[in-house]
N, C-alpha and C positions, 0 to 999 in steps of 0.2 A: 384297558383304557383306550378311548377313541383318539383318532388323530386331532380332533377338535380340542380335546382336553389338553393335548400337548401344544398345539399350535397357538391357541388363543392366549394363554398365559405367556408363552414365549414372545409373541409379537407385541403384546401389551408391555411386557417387561423391557423388551428391546427399545420400544418407543420412549418409555420413561427414562431408560438409561441414556439414550442419545440426547433427549431433551435435557437431562441433568448435566451431562457433559458440556453441552453447548451453553446452557444457562450459567453454570459455574464458571466456564471459561470467559463468557461475556462479563460476568461480575468481576473476575480477576483483572480483565483487560481494562474495565472502567476504573478500577482502583489504581491501576498502574498508570492510567492516563496516556500521555504521548511518549512516556519513557521507553515503551517497547520499540517504537520506530526509531527513537533516538539511540537506543542500544545498538540496533542493527546498523544504523546509519553512521554511527561514530566509532564504536568499539570493534572495528573489523580491519584494522590496519595490518595485522599479520595473520597467517593461517591459524595459529593457536587462538588468537583473540576472536577470530571469526567462529571457530568451533565453540568457544565459551559463550559467545553472544547467542548463537543458535541454541545452545543447551539451556541458558538462563531464560530466554524468551519462551521457549517451549515448555519449560517447567512452570512458568508463570501462567501461560494461557491454556496449558494442558492440551495442546494440539500441535503435533508436528506438521500437519497439513496447513494449519493456520500460519505457522512460521514460514513454511515453504512458499505459500501464496504471497505473503508479505514480502519475502525475499525476491520472488519473481517480479513483483511490482516495483521494488527498489532498483532492480537491475534494468527493468524496462524503461524507467525514467532516468537512468544514468547515475543514480546515487551510489551504486555498488558495482564493482567489477565482477566478472564471471568467476575469477579465482576466489574472491571473497565469498561469493554466494555458495560455492562448493563447500567451503569450510563451514558456513552457517548450516547448510543442509546436513552435513555430517554431525554437527552438534545437536541439531533438532532430533535426529534419530536416537541419540542418547537421552535427550531431555524427555522424550515421550515415555521412557521406561518408568518415570515417576508415577504415572497413572497406574501402571501394573502393580507397583508396590503399595499404592493407596488401596487398591482393590484387595491386595493380599491381606491387609488388616480387615478381617471380615466384621463389618459393623452393621450387617443387614438387620440384626435384632433391634438396633437403635435407629433405623432409617426413619420411621414415622415420627418419633420425637424430634429428630434433627430437622425434618421437614416443617414440623410445628414451630420450632424456634426460628427457622428462616422466615416463615410466614409472618410471625409477629414482628420481626425486624423490618420486613418489607412493607407491611400494611399499617403499622402503628407508629411510624416515625416519618417525619418530613425531611430529615437530614439526609443529604445525598450519600455521605460516607456510610451511615448506618444502613441505608437501602442497598448499597453495593455489597456490604458484608452479608446482609440478609439474602441477597441473590446468590452469593457464593455458598452460604450454608444450605439454602433451599436446594440448589443444584446438587450439592454434595449428598444430601439426603435422598434426592430422587435417583441419583446414581446407584446407591446401595439398595434402594427399594426396587429399582428396575432389575438389578442383579438377582434379588431374592425371587421375584416373579419368574425370571428366566430360568433360575435353578429349579423352581418347582415345576415348570413346564417341561424342562429337559430331563428330569429325574427318571421318567419311564423309558427313555431312549435306550438305556443299557439292556432292556429286556427285549427290544426289537431285534430279530435275527438279521434284518437287512442292515441295521446300523452296526451291529457287531461284525458282520462280514466286511463292511466298508472299512472299519478301523483295522481289521486284520490285514486287508489289502494295503492300507496306508503304511502300516508298520513294515510290510515286506517291500513296498514300492514307495520310497520317500518322495519321489518326484510327483506322485499322485497327491500326496499331502501338501506339497508346495503349491500345486495347482489349486487345491481346495482353499487353502489360506489366501491365495491371491484373489480368487473369484469372490470369496466371502467378504474380504475387505473392500474390493471394488464396489460390491453391491451396497454394503453398509456405509461406505465412505468414512469409516472410522477404524483405525487399527486398534484403538483402545477397546472398542466394542468386541472385536474379534478375540482379543486377549481375555476380556472378561468372560466370554462364552467358553473359551478353552479352560480358564480357571475353574469355572463352575463344573464342567464335564469331568475334569481331572479330579476335582474334589469329591465328586460322586462315584468315582471309580469307573465311569463310562469310557474313559480313554486311558491308555498306557502312555508312559513318557515317550516311548518310541514313535507313537502316533502323533503326540502333541507337538514335538519339536519341528518336524517338517512343515506342519500347518503354520507354526509360528514364523518360520523362515519366509513362507509365502506371504504371510501377513505384511511383511516389510515391502515386498514387491507391489502388493495391491494398493498400499498407501500412496504410491507415486502417481496414481491416476488423477488425484486432485491437482497436483502441480502441472500435469500435462494439460488438463482442462483449462487451468488458469493461464497457460502460455499460448493457447490457441488465439491466433489473430493479433498477437502482439509482436514485439521486436524480435530480431534474430537472437539477441543476447538472452532474452527471456526464454525462448525456445531451447537454447543451449543449457540454461539453468535447469529447466525441467528434465532435459536429457541426462544431465549429470546426476540428477536425483535417481533416475531410473537405473543408470549404469552402476552407481554406488550400491544401491539395494540389491540389484540383480547379481552383481559380482559377489556380494556378501552371502546371498542365499546359495549360490553355486559352491562357494568355498566351504560353507558349513554343512551343506547337504553331503558334500564329498567326505567331510570329516565327521559325519553324524555319530559314528560309534564312539570315537574318543571324546567328542563333545558331550554325548549323553553320559559317559562315565564320569566326566568332571562334574556335571550338574548333579548326578546322583551322589557323588562323594561329598560335595558341598552341602546338599540337602540333608544327608545322614549326619554329617559332622555338626551341623548347626541345629539339627532336629526341627527342620522347617515344616510347616503345614503345607498341604498340597498347593493351595493358591499361591503361597509365597514362593514355592519351588518354581512355579511358572514365571513369577516376577523376576526371580534370580536368573533363570535361564534366558529370559528376554533381555535383561540388563547385561548379562555376560556376553550374549550374542552381539548386541549393538556396540558395547565398549570394545570388544575384540575386533569387530569389523572396522571400527574407527581407528584403532591402533595399527591395523594392517594397512588400510588404504590412505591414512593421513599423509604418509610419505610420498604418495603418488598423485597429489592434487594437481600438479602441473601436467602430469601425463593424462589425467582425466580431462583436463581443460583442452589439451591438444586433440584428444579423441573426439570430443563433442564438436570442436571446431571443424574437424574433417567430416563428421557425420552430418552436421548442419552447416553447409557452406553459405557464403554470401556475406555481404558487407553489413556490419552492425550499424543499424540506423540510430541506436540510442545515443544521446548526447552525453559526453563525459563532463560532469560538473566538478568544478574545483572544490577542494576542501575548505572549510571555514577558516578565516583569518582571525576570528575572535578568540581572545584569551582572557577569561574572566579574572585570572590571578593577578593581572597587572592593573586592574581598575583602581584598587586602593593605593598602589605604589606610584603610578604615573598616569595622571588624567590625560596628559598631552599624547602619550604613546597609545593609550586606549582610544582616544579620538581619531588618531591616525589609522589604527586598525579598523575602526568603524567606517572611516572614509573609504578605505580599500574595499571593504565588504560591500559598501553602498554602491561603489562604482561597478563591482562585479554583478550586483543585483541589477544595475542599469543595463549591463551587457545582456543579461538574461531577458530583461524587458524588451530590449531592442530585437533580440532573437525571436521572442514570442510575436512581436509585431510583424517582423519580416515573414515569419511562417504564416501568420494570419493573412497578410497581403498575398502571399503565394497561393494560399488556399482559395482566396477569392478569384484569382486569375486562372487557376488550373483545376480546382476542385480535386486535388490529389490527396488521398487519405494520409500519405506520408507527411505532408505539410501540417495536417490537422494533428497527427500524432506528435510531431515536433512541438507544435504550439502547446499541446497538453503537457508535454514534458517540461517545457519552460515554465508553464503556469505552476506546476507542482514545486519546482525549484524556487520560484519567486515567493510563493506562500511560505515555504520553509525558511527562506532567508528573512522574510518580513518578521516572522515570529522570533527568530534568533536575534535579529538586529534590534527589534523593539525591546526585548527583554534586556539586552546588553546596554542599550542607551538609557533605559529606565534605571538600571543598577548604577550607571555612571552618574545620573542626576542626583543620587543620594550622597555623593562625595562632595568634598569642597572644591568648587570650580571657580576660576576667575570669571569676570564679566564676559570676556571674549570667548572663553571655553564654554560657558553656559549658553551663550548665543549660538555657538557652533553646534552644541549638543541638541538644542531645541530645533535648529534648522534641519539637522540630519534626521531627527525623529519625524518631523513633518514630511521631509523628502521621501523617507521610507514609505510613508502612507501614500504619497503621490505616485510613486513607482508601482506600489502594489495595486492601486486603483487602475493604473494603465493596463496592468496585466489582466485585471478583471474585465476591462472594456474589450480587450482582445478576445477573451472567452465569450463575451456577449456577442461580438461580431460573428464568431464561428457558429454560435447557436443561431444567429440570424440567418447566416448562409445555409445552415442545415434546414432551417424552417422554410426558407425560400425554395430550396431544392425539393423538399417534401411537398410544398404547396404546388409547385410547377408539375411534379410527377402526377399528383392527384388530378390537376387540371388537364394534363395531356391524356390521362386515362379516360376522363369524362368526354374530352373531344373525340377520342378514338371511338368511344361507344356511340357517340352521336353522329359519327361519320364526318367530323370536321378535321381539318388539317391545320397544324400550327405554322405560323409564318417564320418561326425561328427554331433552330435545332438545339441551341444551348439551353441548359436547365435554368440558368440565371442570365440576366441581361448584363453583359460585360461592358460597362460604361467607362469611356476614356476619362471623363471628368471625375468620376469616383476614384479611378486609379491615380489621377493627378493629385487628388486630395490625400490619398494614402501616402504618396511621395512627400508631400509637404509636411504632413504630420510626422513621418519618419525622420525628415530633416530636423524638425523641432526636437524630437527625442534625442537624436545624436548631438545636436548643438547644446542642449541643456546639460548633458553629461560632460561635454568638453568644457563648457562655461563653468560648471561646478568644479571640475578637476583643476582647471587652470585659473580659476577666479577671473574669468574673461568677461568683463562688463560690456565690452563692445559687442561681443557675440550675443550676449543676453539682450542687449538693446535691439539688435537685428531681429531677434526672435519676436519681439513685440510687433514689429512691422509685418512680419510674416503671419502673425496671428490675425491681424486685420484681414489679410488676404484669405485666410482659412475661413473666417466668419462669413465673408462675402461668398465664397465658394459653396458653403453649406446652404446659404439662402438661395443661390442659383440652382443647386441640386433639388431643393424642395420645389421650386417653381418648375424645373424641368420635369419632375415626377408628375406634377399636376397637369402639365402640358401633354405628356405622354398618355395619361389616363383619359384626358378630354378628347384626344385624337382617336381614341378607340383602339390604339395599338398596345396599350398597357396590359399587363397580366397581374393577377392577384399577388404573385411572388414579388413583383417590383416594389410594392408598398413596404414590405418587410425589409427589402434590400436597401432601398434608397433612404427612407426616413430614419429607420433605426440605426443602420450602419453609419450614415452620415452624422447622426447625433452622437454616437459613441466615439467617432473620430474627433468630433469637435470637443468633447469632454476630455479626451486624451490630450489634445493640444492645450486645453485649459490647465491641465496638470503640469505640463512642461513650462507654462508661463509662470506658475507658482514658483518653480525652481529658478527660472530666470530672475524673478523678483527677489528671491533669496540672495542671489549673486549680486544684484544691483544694490541690495541693502538699503542704505540711507535714503536714496531717492524714492524708494517705495515703502517706507515706513516700517521696515523690519528691524530697525536698529533698536537698541535698548532705550527705554523711556523711563525716566524717574517717575515715582508716584506723584510727586507734587508738580511735575512739569505739565504745562498746558499743551494740549495736542492740537496742532494746526495742520491743515492740509499741506502735504509736501510734494504731492504728485504734480508735475508740470508737464504740459503738453509740448512734445518736441515736434518741430516742423520737419 
């Protein structure tokens, strides 16, 4: 048999297998919705809970790499500590063994009908739930069909003397097997694919158990490359999380390679005792390895944390976000207490909004990527709190509330949206700044090519009037939170006066931009900077005025109005 007859079915089968894994995982993730992130974000208060959270999420999405990348992201934005992340990673390694057990139930003969059922659910129903189930079933079928093709392609390998010699070397030199498993998983970017290949080769008799296990150990080291890639260019905490993943899997591989002989004896004893098929034997070996590794290293989480902090020094730039104050169990029992918790959470959200704004202002002044990263972290936290607060306040609205409680609940629901929109405007300004920088770099490249010299060194025009506008809007955000917290009507009224100044400043900035452009000194980047940034700052200020009007209440028509009550203008112009 030619190499082509081996290689083509193997590569095609591998592609279908990887597609099936991803497609099935995406379907499972869609079905689970936002609960995956919620599990990792909420249920990690203790090391044991962190491990269980990592195990559950990985079992759901069928990808330890996916769980690890999600964990790196949560650590990067400050929603999870390094110690919690290490526990999640340990659990993810155990959760990924579920895939090996699924493959162990050889359903290759039924792969095509399973794909057919999945296709029917995907293409003959408009319901999202049915489509998600169809995606899961279709991916499941592709997984086994891919395995079947790979098995057919690899069957002749046992007859090749080169392959036989390599497997003999692996059985005599386990470190070689660990290296092969590591490289194979790094290339395929899927530990499950490597396990599937091993199960097929072992089932065909191409590999002995002594050759399989070292490759399996190396497979766990190779899977860490995804976390390393995900941590590139992000916070120190995220890099430490990736490093802890490498250390955990590397130490596990070293321990069990050293104990290869007794570990092999245990696997063989279990397999013989339970009369397991070859593919299931590999699944059991994989599960036993990961569970044992977890039980050994679980007690050293604090030591692993200490080691990675020494390996990757530096101050952690990620922002530590406070846990949620919301408790849904008290909604039915005490509306007043629930409203108070919502107010505490809303003020915390306001602090994050202010943090996002200050980071945005700093990014305008210095163009330091650290400020941009901080703003991104705050934006993630703001969106997360917006979702939780909105859901909480909507649940609260379904209970019996007094007129004043109902008014307060409505006010906080509106204020939540105002704060979330301010966060969105911060993101818009950062995008404007990035666009202005990009346009200016492009312009400078053109000037350099044409032999022209630019009159300014900075990538964007650092304008004092725009900085002053930033300061006034910042003051309005601060004052709106103070006025809301203390029900300070006098401060809210002062905000209305400042709003008039802000409106005038925006008009002057627009005139200034036109003047700069007419003078011939303006650049293309200035239009993006002046007009769009000033507009976003003006809209932010408008949102703070909404909050001020909530505080002023009756003067601005936000009081309760009876259905049969005639509505007359109540706004009076104050001198």
